[in-house]
C-alpha positions in Angstrom: -0.1 0.1 0.2 1.4 3.5 -1.0 1.5 6.0 1.7 0.0 9.3 0.8 2.3 11.9 1.6 0.8 15.3 2.5 2.8 18.6 2.4 1.9 20.6 5.0 2.8 24.6 5.0 5.6 25.7 7.1 4.6 27.8 10.3 5.1 31.2 10.0 7.8 32.9 11.7 6.5 35.6 14.4 8.7 38.6 15.7 9.0 38.3 19.5 9.2 42.0 19.6 6.1 42.7 18.2 4.1 42.2 21.0 6.3 44.5 23.2 6.5 47.2 20.7 2.6 47.1 20.7 2.2 47.4 24.4 4.5 50.4 24.4 3.0 52.1 21.6 -0.8 51.4 22.3 -2.5 54.7 23.5 0.7 56.3 24.0 -0.8 59.7 24.4 -2.6 58.4 27.6 0.4 56.9 29.2 2.1 60.2 28.6 -0.2 62.2 30.3 -0.1 59.7 33.3 3.8 59.7 33.6 3.3 63.6 33.8 0.6 63.1 36.4 2.8 60.9 38.2 5.9 63.3 38.2 4.0 66.3 39.3 2.4 64.2 42.0 5.9 63.2 43.2 6.9 66.6 43.2 4.3 68.0 45.2 4.6 65.2 47.7 8.3 66.4 48.0 7.8 69.9 48.4 5.1 69.7 50.8 7.4 67.4 53.0 9.0 69.2 55.8 12.6 69.0 56.4 14.6 70.6 59.4 17.9 72.5 58.8 20.6 74.4 60.6 21.2 77.8 59.2 24.6 79.4 59.9 24.2 83.1 59.9 26.5 85.8 60.4 24.7 88.7 61.9 26.3 92.2 61.6 25.1 95.2 63.3 25.5 98.7 61.5 25.4 102.1 63.5 24.1 105.0 61.8 26.1 108.1 60.8 27.9 109.9 63.7 27.7 106.4 65.6 29.6 103.3 65.7 29.4 99.9 67.5 32.1 99.3 70.2 33.5 95.7 70.4 31.7 92.8 68.8 29.5 93.9 66.0 29.7 90.6 64.0 28.0 87.5 65.7 27.8 84.0 64.4 24.2 82.5 65.0 22.8 79.2 64.5 19.0 79.0 63.7 17.2 75.6 63.8 14.3 75.7 61.4 11.8 73.6 59.4 9.8 74.0 56.7 9.0 72.4 53.1 11.9 71.5 50.7 10.6 74.3 48.4 10.3 77.0 50.8 13.7 76.3 52.4 15.5 76.4 48.9 13.9 79.4 48.0 15.3 81.2 51.0 18.9 79.5 50.6 18.9 80.9 47.2 17.8 84.3 48.2 20.3 84.7 51.0 23.3 83.2 49.3 25.6 83.3 52.4 25.0 87.0 52.8 25.4 88.6 56.4 22.1 89.5 58.1 22.4 93.4 58.7 20.7 94.9 61.5 20.7 98.6 62.1 20.9 100.0 65.5 19.2 103.2 65.1 16.4 102.1 67.5 18.6 101.1 70.4 20.0 104.5 71.3 23.4 105.2 72.8 25.1 102.9 75.4 24.8 99.1 75.7 21.9 97.2 74.8 20.6 93.8 75.1 19.1 92.3 71.7 16.5 89.4 71.7 17.1 87.6 68.4 13.8 86.7 66.5 12.5 85.8 63.3 11.9 89.0 62.0 15.5 90.7 63.1 17.0 87.8 61.1 14.9 88.3 58.2 13.7 84.5 58.3 10.4 84.1 56.1 7.2 83.0 57.5 7.3 79.9 55.4 10.2 78.7 57.9 9.2 77.6 61.6 11.9 78.6 63.8 12.8 75.9 66.8 15.7 77.5 68.2 18.2 80.3 67.8 21.6 80.0 69.4 22.5 82.6 71.0 19.2 84.2 71.6 20.6 87.0 73.1 23.5 89.5 72.3 24.7 92.6 73.8 25.6 95.6 71.7 27.1 98.8 72.7 26.6 102.1 70.6 28.5 105.2 71.2 28.9 108.4 69.3 32.0 108.5 67.1 34.4 111.4 67.3 38.0 112.4 66.2 40.9 114.3 67.7 44.7 114.8 67.0 47.1 113.2 69.7 50.9 113.1 69.9 53.1 110.1 68.8 55.4 108.6 71.3 58.1 105.9 70.5 58.2 102.7 72.4 61.7 101.8 72.6 63.0 98.4 73.9 66.0 96.9 74.7 69.5 98.3 75.6 72.4 99.6 73.2 76.0 98.3 73.4 78.1 98.5 76.6 78.6 102.2 77.3 76.2 103.7 75.2 72.4 104.9 75.7 69.5 106.2 74.1 70.2 109.9 73.9 66.8 111.2 72.0 64.1 109.9 69.6 62.1 111.8 67.0 58.8 110.5 65.5 57.6 111.4 62.1 54.7 112.6 62.0 54.7 113.8 65.5 50.8 114.0 65.8 47.9 111.9 64.2 44.2 111.9 64.2 42.5 109.4 65.8 38.8 108.2 65.5 36.7 106.1 67.7 34.0 106.1 70.7 33.7 109.5 72.4 34.5 108.4 75.8 37.8 106.2 74.8 38.8 109.1 72.4 38.4 111.8 75.1 40.9 109.5 77.7 43.4 108.6 75.2 46.6 111.2 75.4 48.9 109.6 73.0 49.5 107.0 70.4 52.5 104.6 70.5 54.9 104.0 67.3 56.7 100.8 68.1 58.0 98.8 69.6 61.4 99.8 68.0 64.4 97.3 69.4 67.9 99.0 70.0 69.3 95.7 71.8 73.0 95.6 71.3 73.1 98.8 68.7 76.1 100.5 68.6 74.9 103.4 66.0 71.7 105.3 65.4 68.6 103.3 64.4 65.8 104.6 61.8 62.7 102.2 61.7 59.1 102.3 60.4 57.0 101.3 63.1 53.3 100.2 63.5 51.1 103.1 65.3 48.6 101.6 68.0 46.4 103.2 70.2 46.1 100.2 72.7 42.2 101.3 73.2 39.3 98.9 71.5 37.5 100.4 69.0 39.8 103.6 68.6 42.1 104.0 65.5 44.7 105.9 64.0 43.0 107.7 60.8 44.8 107.2 57.3 48.1 106.3 58.7 49.3 102.9 59.7 53.2 103.4 60.4 55.6 106.4 61.6 59.3 106.6 61.0 61.1 106.3 64.3 64.8 108.0 64.6 66.5 106.9 67.6 69.9 108.5 68.6 72.4 106.3 70.3 75.3 108.0 72.2 77.6 107.7 75.3 75.8 108.8 78.3 76.7 112.2 79.9 78.8 112.1 83.1 79.3 114.9 85.4 83.1 115.0 86.6 85.1 117.1 88.5 88.8 117.8 87.7 91.2 119.3 90.1 94.4 121.5 89.9 93.9 122.9 86.1 96.6 125.1 85.5 95.6 129.1 84.9 97.6 131.0 82.4 97.5 134.8 82.7 98.2 136.1 79.0 100.5 139.0 80.1 104.1 139.3 81.4 103.0 141.7 84.1 100.8 139.6 86.2 100.5 135.9 87.7 97.2 134.4 89.1 96.3 133.6 92.4 95.8 130.7 93.0 97.6 129.2 90.1 95.1 126.1 89.5 91.7 126.0 89.8 88.6 123.1 90.2 86.2 122.8 87.7 83.1 120.4 87.1 82.4 119.2 83.7 79.5 117.4 82.0 80.1 115.2 78.7 79.7 112.2 77.1 81.2 109.1 79.5 83.7 108.1 77.1 85.4 111.3 76.7 85.4 112.3 80.1 87.2 109.3 81.1 89.9 109.9 78.8 90.3 113.7 80.0 93.0 114.5 82.8 93.5 117.8 84.3 96.7 118.7 82.6 94.6 118.3 79.0 92.7 121.6 80.1 93.8 125.2 80.7 92.1 128.0 82.9 93.2 131.4 80.8 92.8 135.1 81.8 92.4 136.7 78.6 93.8 139.9 77.4 90.8 141.6 76.7 90.5 141.6 80.7 93.9 142.6 81.4 94.4 146.1 79.5 93.1 148.0 82.3 93.9 145.5 85.2 95.4 146.3 88.1 97.3 144.1 91.2 94.8 142.5 93.4 91.9 142.4 91.0 89.9 139.5 90.5 89.0 138.4 87.1 87.0 135.4 85.6 89.0 132.6 83.5 87.7 130.7 80.4 88.6 127.2 79.9 90.3 125.8 76.9 90.7 122.4 75.5 87.3 121.4 76.0 86.4 118.3 73.6 83.3 118.4 71.3 80.1 118.0 73.7 81.7 118.7 76.7 80.5 121.7 79.0 81.4 123.4 82.0 79.1 123.3 84.9 78.9 125.8 88.1 79.9 129.4 88.5 82.8 130.7 86.6 86.0 130.3 88.3 88.0 133.5 89.4 91.7 134.2 90.2 93.3 137.4 91.6 96.0 139.1 89.9 99.4 139.4 91.4 102.7 140.8 90.3 104.5 138.5 88.0 107.8 137.6 89.7 111.0 138.6 87.3 113.9 136.1 86.7 117.4 137.7 86.7 120.9 135.8 86.3 118.5 132.6 86.7 117.4 133.5 90.4 114.2 135.1 90.8 114.0 138.9 92.4 110.9 140.2 94.5 
């Protein structure tokens, strides 16, 4: 028996992604609308959810013209607040790290206790304030004045051995200061320095910082002054005995023939001097009409530079000069 062979048609190949594409593209407009609604709902939930944040604020107090804040004028304040994410982001963008400025017009002169609150800190009503730390600060407001005061050099240290600070000068010697009325009124001088002369053996010239030493008081326009320090040997007062008197005349001699004098001058100079280096002279201008027995003043010759005589001018009495004959003196 012959089997009857039947030719069956081949099964059609079906694209397996057709169903997926169909599911994605079917009612596309409706699905897009649903997505927009979902995103909007998610955003509104996020914006309406309260968040808590610690705000770090820099609070600055500003005084009106003619007044000033004495001492601390800027405070670091921490504000703990809650609010929606949207309100928090909007406030953060608007503040952008800027300081909170509080005018002191209504405080009056003197010290004031300021209670920090939402309004002073400029916090929006959309944020709920939980705590402010510190919640109280003290601010002092004073009248602002200016005046001129002298400048004094502040010299520190000691020069080399045997030397001393002879004098100092400051340029400028007066400056204008600015600050609270009470403090400015009490300040008598401004310091320039310190300027060290430790182990110096010559004059010193330095630019020195100007300092008032009083909180809130400052020097107007200037920050430094030129200090000039003169360093020299200290002055010494010393007595010299037996200084010879010379009468510039062949007719007279002096009685006594020596005098005692007091000199003042640099230490190293006077230490090198001895009596024989000096001479007391009766000049010819006093001798033209002089007579025996007359008392006349003497002047000192041979004084080194920087040395001066102290006390009364020495005087001597004129006597007749002895005449020498054949090697022997005759009366």
